[in-house]
C-alpha positions, 0 to 999 in steps of 0.5 A: 966669097962675100956669103957668111955662114948666117945658117939661113943660107942667104946673105947677111944685111952688111954683104948685101950693102957691100955687095950692091955699094962695089956694084954702084962704084964699078959700075960708075968708074968703068962708064965715066972711063967708056965716056971719056974716050969719047969725050977725047974725040968730041969738039971742045964745046961738050967737054966743059959739060961732060967734066961739070957732070964728072965733078959732081959724080 
C-alpha cells in the first residue's frame, strides 16, 4: 500500500521512513494504553512515576 513504483521493486527512502515512524507511533500508543490499565490497579506510590515517564514520551 505504501510501495511506490520506483522501477526496482523496493520501497523508496520516504516510504521506509514513513513506515518506521508509523510503526514507532503505533507501538508507543499501544504500550501506553496497555500500561494505563495496570496504572489504575497500582497504588498511588507508583502513579506519579508512571505519569512522569508518560509526560516525556
